[in-house]
PLY file of the C-alpha trace (Angstrom):
ply
format ascii 1.0
element vertex 435
property float x
property float y
property float z
element edge 434
property int vertex1
property int vertex2
end_header
22.36 -23.56 60.98
22.11 -21.79 57.62
25.35 -21.43 55.69
24.26 -18.07 54.31
25.93 -14.90 55.56
24.18 -13.23 58.52
24.78 -9.76 57.18
22.48 -7.85 54.80
25.03 -7.92 51.99
22.75 -9.67 49.45
23.83 -9.37 45.85
21.69 -6.76 44.20
20.73 -8.86 41.22
19.64 -11.74 43.46
17.25 -9.78 45.66
13.51 -10.16 45.41
13.19 -6.46 44.76
15.62 -6.74 41.86
13.71 -9.70 40.44
10.45 -7.82 40.85
11.77 -4.82 38.96
13.39 -7.13 36.41
10.15 -8.92 35.62
8.14 -5.74 35.57
10.71 -4.16 33.27
10.71 -7.24 31.04
6.93 -7.21 30.81
6.94 -3.50 30.03
9.70 -3.75 27.41
8.19 -6.78 25.66
4.76 -5.16 25.67
6.13 -1.90 24.33
8.22 -3.60 21.65
5.30 -5.79 20.57
2.84 -2.92 20.56
5.26 -0.51 18.89
6.31 -3.03 16.23
2.71 -3.93 15.49
1.73 -0.26 15.46
4.52 0.78 13.09
4.00 -2.16 10.73
0.24 -1.81 10.66
0.50 1.94 10.25
2.81 1.52 7.28
0.44 -1.03 5.74
-2.54 1.21 6.43
-0.77 4.18 4.87
0.16 2.03 1.87
-3.40 0.79 1.37
-4.87 4.26 1.86
-2.41 5.63 -0.71
-3.44 2.84 -3.09
-7.10 3.81 -2.67
-6.30 7.48 -3.32
-4.12 6.70 -6.34
-6.69 4.28 -7.78
-9.39 6.95 -7.51
-7.07 9.53 -9.04
-6.21 7.18 -11.92
-9.87 6.55 -12.62
-10.69 10.28 -12.56
-7.73 11.15 -14.76
-8.73 8.41 -17.17
-12.06 10.17 -17.51
-10.23 13.47 -18.12
-8.14 11.83 -20.86
-11.26 10.40 -22.46
-13.01 13.77 -22.28
-10.06 15.56 -23.92
-9.88 12.96 -26.67
-13.61 13.21 -27.35
-13.36 17.02 -27.55
-10.43 16.64 -29.98
-12.56 14.27 -32.06
-15.43 16.76 -32.00
-13.12 19.50 -33.30
-11.84 17.07 -35.95
-15.43 16.25 -37.04
-16.26 19.95 -37.26
-13.14 20.45 -39.37
-14.11 17.62 -41.73
-17.63 18.94 -42.07
-16.80 22.61 -42.32
-13.68 22.86 -44.47
-15.63 22.67 -47.71
-18.19 25.25 -46.58
-15.91 27.86 -45.00
-12.70 27.02 -46.82
-9.73 24.97 -45.78
-7.62 27.83 -44.44
-10.30 29.17 -42.12
-11.31 25.69 -40.98
-7.67 24.76 -40.27
-7.10 27.98 -38.32
-10.26 27.39 -36.29
-10.23 23.65 -35.56
-6.69 22.30 -35.82
-5.41 24.15 -32.69
-8.33 22.68 -30.76
-7.39 19.16 -31.84
-3.70 19.58 -30.95
-4.48 21.39 -27.69
-6.80 18.72 -26.33
-4.45 15.92 -27.36
-1.61 17.70 -25.58
-3.78 18.12 -22.47
-4.57 14.40 -22.59
-0.84 13.59 -22.79
-0.13 15.80 -19.77
-2.77 13.93 -17.76
-1.28 10.60 -18.86
2.13 11.71 -17.55
0.47 12.50 -14.22
-1.09 9.03 -14.24
2.32 7.42 -14.81
3.81 9.41 -11.92
0.95 8.32 -9.66
1.46 4.66 -10.56
5.09 4.91 -9.41
3.94 5.72 -5.85
2.05 2.46 -5.24
3.04 -1.20 -4.90
-0.06 -2.86 -6.35
1.32 -4.85 -9.34
-2.05 -4.96 -11.10
-2.39 -1.20 -10.94
1.24 -0.74 -11.97
0.45 -2.83 -15.06
-1.73 0.09 -16.20
1.49 1.78 -17.32
1.36 -0.44 -20.42
-2.18 0.82 -21.08
-0.96 4.41 -20.86
1.86 3.58 -23.28
-0.72 2.07 -25.62
-2.82 5.24 -25.33
0.20 7.34 -26.21
0.80 5.20 -29.33
-2.87 5.48 -30.30
-2.80 9.26 -29.96
0.37 9.42 -32.07
-1.34 7.29 -34.71
-4.38 9.57 -34.58
-2.23 12.67 -34.99
-0.47 11.21 -38.01
-3.79 10.26 -39.58
-5.31 13.68 -38.85
-2.30 15.55 -40.23
-2.33 13.34 -43.34
-6.04 14.03 -43.87
-5.51 17.75 -43.31
-2.71 17.81 -45.87
-4.96 15.98 -48.31
-7.67 18.56 -47.80
-5.11 21.33 -48.33
-3.88 19.71 -51.53
-7.44 19.38 -52.75
-8.99 22.71 -51.77
-6.23 25.33 -51.56
-6.14 28.22 -54.02
-3.81 26.32 -56.37
-5.13 22.91 -55.37
-6.69 20.12 -57.33
-10.26 21.43 -57.13
-9.22 24.79 -58.52
-7.31 23.07 -61.32
-10.29 20.76 -62.00
-12.69 23.70 -62.14
-10.38 25.65 -64.46
-9.94 22.71 -66.81
-13.69 22.06 -66.93
-14.42 25.75 -67.52
-11.95 25.75 -70.43
-13.62 22.68 -71.94
-17.03 24.22 -71.47
-15.93 27.48 -73.09
-14.28 25.64 -75.98
-17.16 23.26 -76.74
-20.10 25.59 -76.21
-20.06 27.08 -79.75
-19.48 23.73 -81.57
-21.88 22.68 -84.30
-22.80 19.46 -82.46
-24.47 20.39 -79.14
-23.77 16.91 -77.74
-20.26 17.94 -76.79
-21.43 20.87 -74.73
-24.19 18.82 -73.11
-21.63 16.15 -72.19
-19.44 18.81 -70.56
-22.44 20.03 -68.56
-23.19 16.45 -67.53
-19.55 15.99 -66.52
-19.74 19.12 -64.38
-22.87 17.82 -62.66
-21.43 14.39 -61.77
-18.11 15.90 -60.69
-19.90 18.36 -58.38
-21.95 15.49 -57.01
-18.76 13.56 -56.24
-16.97 16.58 -54.73
-19.90 17.12 -52.39
-20.60 13.49 -51.45
-17.19 11.86 -51.93
-19.06 8.65 -52.60
-17.56 5.87 -54.78
-20.83 5.70 -56.76
-20.45 9.34 -57.80
-16.84 8.68 -58.84
-17.98 5.71 -60.96
-20.70 7.84 -62.60
-18.06 10.47 -63.42
-15.79 7.82 -64.98
-18.73 6.64 -67.09
-19.24 10.18 -68.43
-15.52 10.36 -69.26
-15.86 7.16 -71.30
-18.86 8.47 -73.20
-16.98 11.69 -73.83
-14.01 9.76 -75.28
-16.38 7.72 -77.42
-18.15 10.85 -78.63
-14.85 12.42 -79.66
-13.75 9.25 -81.40
-17.00 9.04 -83.45
-17.22 12.76 -84.24
-17.06 14.18 -87.77
-14.98 17.27 -88.58
-18.14 19.30 -89.06
-19.26 18.42 -85.51
-16.32 20.32 -84.04
-16.64 23.45 -86.17
-17.08 26.79 -84.34
-17.54 30.28 -85.82
-13.95 31.06 -84.96
-12.16 27.76 -85.66
-12.43 24.06 -86.30
-11.41 21.90 -83.30
-9.62 18.60 -83.62
-10.50 15.45 -81.63
-6.82 15.03 -80.69
-6.62 18.43 -78.98
-9.90 17.91 -77.15
-8.81 14.44 -76.07
-5.59 15.86 -74.58
-7.63 18.42 -72.60
-10.04 15.71 -71.48
-7.18 13.39 -70.39
-5.58 16.17 -68.33
-8.93 16.85 -66.71
-9.46 13.16 -65.95
-5.99 12.92 -64.40
-6.84 15.80 -62.09
-10.13 14.16 -61.16
-8.40 10.85 -60.45
-5.89 12.60 -58.18
-8.84 13.99 -56.21
-10.31 10.50 -56.00
-7.01 9.14 -54.69
-6.83 11.91 -52.11
-10.38 11.11 -51.04
-9.45 7.44 -50.73
-6.54 8.44 -48.49
-8.87 10.65 -46.46
-11.35 7.79 -46.17
-8.59 5.48 -44.96
-7.64 8.08 -42.36
-11.28 8.35 -41.31
-11.28 4.59 -40.75
-8.11 5.08 -38.72
-9.95 7.71 -36.65
-12.71 5.21 -35.93
-10.28 2.41 -35.09
-8.23 4.65 -32.79
-11.40 5.85 -31.10
-12.63 2.30 -30.49
-9.26 1.14 -29.18
-8.90 4.24 -27.02
-12.31 3.67 -25.47
-11.37 0.03 -24.82
-8.10 1.00 -23.14
-9.71 3.75 -21.06
-12.50 1.40 -20.02
-9.87 -1.13 -18.93
-8.05 1.58 -16.96
-11.30 2.58 -15.25
-12.19 -1.03 -14.45
-8.74 -1.91 -13.13
-8.43 1.26 -11.06
-11.83 0.61 -9.50
-10.82 -3.00 -8.83
-7.57 -1.76 -7.27
-9.50 0.62 -5.01
-11.80 -2.24 -4.00
-8.80 -4.45 -3.25
-7.27 -1.71 -1.11
-10.57 -1.22 0.75
-10.75 -4.97 1.38
-7.14 -4.94 2.56
-7.97 -2.08 4.93
-10.85 -4.11 6.36
-8.55 -7.11 6.77
-5.96 -4.85 8.34
-8.51 -3.69 10.89
-9.10 -7.32 11.84
-5.36 -7.92 12.04
-4.97 -4.92 14.32
-7.51 -6.49 16.64
-5.60 -9.78 16.57
-2.29 -8.03 17.20
-3.72 -6.14 20.13
-5.22 -9.35 21.51
-1.92 -11.17 21.09
-0.05 -8.32 22.78
-2.46 -8.36 25.71
-2.23 -12.16 25.94
1.57 -11.99 25.90
1.57 -9.33 28.60
-0.82 -11.37 30.75
1.29 -14.50 30.19
4.47 -12.76 31.24
2.68 -11.25 34.23
1.39 -14.67 35.29
4.85 -16.19 34.85
6.36 -13.41 36.95
3.74 -13.93 39.66
4.38 -17.70 39.73
8.13 -17.27 39.85
8.02 -14.60 42.53
5.46 -16.63 44.51
7.79 -19.60 44.52
10.63 -17.44 45.77
8.45 -15.88 48.47
6.00 -18.56 49.59
8.44 -21.47 50.02
10.86 -19.73 52.42
7.95 -17.94 54.07
6.30 -21.33 54.72
9.52 -22.69 56.21
9.76 -19.71 58.57
6.10 -20.07 59.52
6.52 -23.81 60.31
9.69 -23.22 62.31
8.05 -20.42 64.30
5.06 -22.67 65.12
7.34 -25.48 66.35
9.37 -23.06 68.43
6.11 -21.77 69.90
5.33 -25.36 70.93
8.74 -25.65 72.60
10.84 -27.32 69.92
13.86 -25.03 69.93
16.16 -27.08 67.68
14.59 -25.82 64.41
16.92 -24.64 61.62
15.58 -22.81 58.52
17.54 -23.41 55.29
17.02 -21.00 52.32
19.01 -21.69 49.14
18.39 -18.36 47.42
20.68 -15.47 48.21
17.97 -12.88 48.76
16.17 -11.09 51.59
14.75 -14.39 52.88
18.29 -15.78 53.28
19.10 -12.86 55.60
15.87 -13.39 57.50
16.54 -17.16 57.82
20.08 -16.57 59.13
18.77 -14.07 61.69
16.02 -16.51 62.66
18.56 -19.33 63.14
20.81 -17.12 65.28
17.80 -16.10 67.34
16.77 -19.74 67.96
20.37 -20.62 68.93
20.53 -17.83 71.46
17.08 -18.76 72.71
18.23 -22.35 73.28
21.30 -21.07 75.13
19.22 -18.78 77.35
16.65 -21.48 78.10
19.42 -24.03 78.86
21.14 -21.59 81.22
17.90 -20.90 83.06
17.18 -24.62 83.40
20.65 -25.25 84.83
20.23 -22.46 87.38
16.81 -23.72 88.43
18.15 -27.29 88.78
21.07 -26.07 90.90
18.85 -24.04 93.15
16.40 -26.89 93.52
19.21 -29.27 94.42
20.48 -26.89 97.07
17.04 -26.41 98.55
16.55 -30.17 98.69
19.91 -30.55 100.35
19.10 -27.88 102.96
15.84 -29.61 103.66
17.58 -32.94 104.18
20.23 -31.23 106.30
17.60 -29.54 108.43
15.77 -32.79 108.89
18.92 -34.65 109.84
20.17 -32.01 112.19
16.89 -31.72 114.03
17.40 -35.18 115.57
20.98 -34.65 116.82
21.30 -33.17 120.25
25.05 -33.43 120.85
27.05 -30.45 119.51
30.05 -32.41 118.38
27.91 -34.85 116.42
25.95 -31.97 114.98
29.10 -30.28 113.64
30.40 -33.51 112.21
27.08 -34.15 110.40
27.10 -30.61 109.03
30.55 -31.16 107.57
29.51 -34.43 105.93
26.41 -32.89 104.45
28.35 -29.92 103.07
30.90 -32.24 101.54
28.27 -34.47 99.92
25.87 -31.71 98.95
28.28 -29.15 97.59
31.07 -31.53 96.62
33.65 -29.85 98.78
36.89 -31.73 99.23
37.76 -30.69 102.79
35.12 -28.58 104.55
36.13 -27.03 107.89
34.31 -25.27 110.66
36.34 -22.69 112.65
0 1
1 2
2 3
3 4
4 5
5 6
6 7
7 8
8 9
9 10
10 11
11 12
12 13
13 14
14 15
15 16
16 17
17 18
18 19
19 20
20 21
21 22
22 23
23 24
24 25
25 26
26 27
27 28
28 29
29 30
30 31
31 32
32 33
33 34
34 35
35 36
36 37
37 38
38 39
39 40
40 41
41 42
42 43
43 44
44 45
45 46
46 47
47 48
48 49
49 50
50 51
51 52
52 53
53 54
54 55
55 56
56 57
57 58
58 59
59 60
60 61
61 62
62 63
63 64
64 65
65 66
66 67
67 68
68 69
69 70
70 71
71 72
72 73
73 74
74 75
75 76
76 77
77 78
78 79
79 80
80 81
81 82
82 83
83 84
84 85
85 86
86 87
87 88
88 89
89 90
90 91
91 92
92 93
93 94
94 95
95 96
96 97
97 98
98 99
99 100
100 101
101 102
102 103
103 104
104 105
105 106
106 107
107 108
108 109
109 110
110 111
111 112
112 113
113 114
114 115
115 116
116 117
117 118
118 119
119 120
120 121
121 122
122 123
123 124
124 125
125 126
126 127
127 128
128 129
129 130
130 131
131 132
132 133
133 134
134 135
135 136
136 137
137 138
138 139
139 140
140 141
141 142
142 143
143 144
144 145
145 146
146 147
147 148
148 149
149 150
150 151
151 152
152 153
153 154
154 155
155 156
156 157
157 158
158 159
159 160
160 161
161 162
162 163
163 164
164 165
165 166
166 167
167 168
168 169
169 170
170 171
171 172
172 173
173 174
174 175
175 176
176 177
177 178
178 179
179 180
180 181
181 182
182 183
183 184
184 185
185 186
186 187
187 188
188 189
189 190
190 191
191 192
192 193
193 194
194 195
195 196
196 197
197 198
198 199
199 200
200 201
201 202
202 203
203 204
204 205
205 206
206 207
207 208
208 209
209 210
210 211
211 212
212 213
213 214
214 215
215 216
216 217
217 218
218 219
219 220
220 221
221 222
222 223
223 224
224 225
225 226
226 227
227 228
228 229
229 230
230 231
231 232
232 233
233 234
234 235
235 236
236 237
237 238
238 239
239 240
240 241
241 242
242 243
243 244
244 245
245 246
246 247
247 248
248 249
249 250
250 251
251 252
252 253
253 254
254 255
255 256
256 257
257 258
258 259
259 260
260 261
261 262
262 263
263 264
264 265
265 266
266 267
267 268
268 269
269 270
270 271
271 272
272 273
273 274
274 275
275 276
276 277
277 278
278 279
279 280
280 281
281 282
282 283
283 284
284 285
285 286
286 287
287 288
288 289
289 290
290 291
291 292
292 293
293 294
294 295
295 296
296 297
297 298
298 299
299 300
300 301
301 302
302 303
303 304
304 305
305 306
306 307
307 308
308 309
309 310
310 311
311 312
312 313
313 314
314 315
315 316
316 317
317 318
318 319
319 320
320 321
321 322
322 323
323 324
324 325
325 326
326 327
327 328
328 329
329 330
330 331
331 332
332 333
333 334
334 335
335 336
336 337
337 338
338 339
339 340
340 341
341 342
342 343
343 344
344 345
345 346
346 347
347 348
348 349
349 350
350 351
351 352
352 353
353 354
354 355
355 356
356 357
357 358
358 359
359 360
360 361
361 362
362 363
363 364
364 365
365 366
366 367
367 368
368 369
369 370
370 371
371 372
372 373
373 374
374 375
375 376
376 377
377 378
378 379
379 380
380 381
381 382
382 383
383 384
384 385
385 386
386 387
387 388
388 389
389 390
390 391
391 392
392 393
393 394
394 395
395 396
396 397
397 398
398 399
399 400
400 401
401 402
402 403
403 404
404 405
405 406
406 407
407 408
408 409
409 410
410 411
411 412
412 413
413 414
414 415
415 416
416 417
417 418
418 419
419 420
420 421
421 422
422 423
423 424
424 425
425 426
426 427
427 428
428 429
429 430
430 431
431 432
432 433
433 434
């Protein structure tokens, strides 16, 4: 007999139904956790890569905006350099300097936007572009200093009380003083000096400055070799010392203009250097931002493949857990079910001493206990019926023997005595009597 309780009081957590729901719940929870974790992680990565693509494109476009603003500022600067002498410094400064400062300021604003965009991504190579933006800011500051220095030089040279006005006034005074002299060579030298100075002021070329210095030397030599009669005028007689002082003052003014032009030329070289370096930095920004966008696109493609693998792994895990649940539940169901089936077949063949033993405390344990009780009662019923049939058969056989024996006795007394003996032997009576 099974030792399990015959009642239906199976522990809830040990029932097949509980195990079925447990495995189904486990499969569902694991599948959901796997799918949700993969979905959240991959979504975050996808969002990150998409943001990198967007930021990289924005950086590249803003780099082009910075370059465009700088080129417009350079165009305004070139127009200022070309036009200040023709339209005057004040008008040129009022017209072109605000354009230069405005476009540089616009470029700086865009660079601040680029720095803010770089803070929103995690690509280290793109984040390294912050150093390029810092370099651009330094280049623009250097350009502004050079431009302001050049503008101040132009103001010093061409303003109303500037060096050019002083140079023209000094030369006009020399021309007026030397025109009536007895020796026309002095006046012709002044005219020649005016010509070479004008050529230099227009061209700003070192060759023109050297030609002017050569005329100054000839002028000094002419004054040194002059006779008193050479410097006589209708109104007065000039002295070489006085003329030399005027000529020295004029040369000093001219040399100051040359020095200013050298400073302007140095600033122009700075403009060219800054422009070249700026173009290099902006090209690097464009190249790196495009490379960053390409890396993000490649990462998105890889991410798509990973999503496929994650989904496949999740499906495989779900199928594995489902198969494991089926195997485990099949073992719990098929083994006791087979025992019951075998026992029922043997009972059908007449073997009533079968006992089904189920170790698990589940629905099959209740069924096995009920089955064992049923077979016990069946054996009891069958045994009782067999005993009754045997008793009845024995009595019938005894009556037959009694009938056969009595049929041959003809004396009444002998007949009664035989009946008593047969009753005693057949029914095991101790003292049978006939009254």
